C-alpha positions in Angstrom: -74.3 -144.9 -9.4 -72.9 -141.8 -11.2 -74.9 -142.3 -14.3 -78.1 -143.0 -12.3 -77.5 -139.8 -10.2 -77.0 -137.7 -13.4 -80.3 -139.1 -14.9 -82.1 -138.3 -11.6 -80.8 -134.7 -11.6 -81.7 -134.3 -15.3 -85.3 -135.4 -14.8 -85.6 -133.3 -11.6 -84.4 -130.2 -13.5 -86.8 -130.9 -16.4 -89.6 -130.8 -13.8 -88.3 -127.7 -12.0 -87.4 -129.7 -8.9 -84.6 -128.1 -7.0 -81.5 -130.3 -6.7 -79.2 -130.3 -3.6 -75.8 -131.8 -4.2 -73.5 -133.0 -1.5 -71.4 -135.6 -3.2 -69.3 -136.7 -0.2 -72.5 -137.3 1.8 -74.3 -139.0 -1.1 -71.3 -141.3 -1.7 -71.0 -142.1 2.0 -74.7 -142.9 2.4 -74.6 -145.0 -0.8 -71.8 -147.0 0.7 -73.1 -147.4 4.2 -76.9 -147.3 4.1 -79.2 -149.7 2.4 -82.8 -148.8 1.4 -85.1 -148.6 4.4 -82.2 -148.7 6.9 -81.6 -146.1 9.6 -79.0 -143.5 8.9 -76.0 -143.9 11.1 -75.9 -141.4 14.0 -72.6 -139.9 12.8 -74.4 -138.7 9.6 -77.3 -137.0 11.4 -75.8 -133.5 11.4 -75.0 -133.6 7.7 -78.4 -135.0 6.7 -80.1 -132.4 9.0 -78.3 -129.6 7.2 -79.6 -130.9 3.8 -83.1 -131.3 5.2 -83.0 -127.8 6.7 -81.9 -126.4 3.3 -84.8 -128.1 1.6 -87.3 -126.8 4.2 -86.0 -123.3 3.7 -86.4 -123.7 -0.1 -90.0 -124.7 0.4 -90.6 -121.7 2.8 -91.3 -123.8 5.8 -90.2 -123.0 9.4 -88.0 -125.5 11.2 
């Protein structure tokens, strides 16, 4: 997963897409959550913090 993540970040930066890194959260989600599955409730706060940061980057109000 590390090589794939690095490639994703590289392509994002090439296209001026901001990259948010939270390695502990990413690793935990990779381990616990399959594609199209619901995020476990105990991760809601951490995911909400990342989403709030992204919304602020885009200039949107929460």
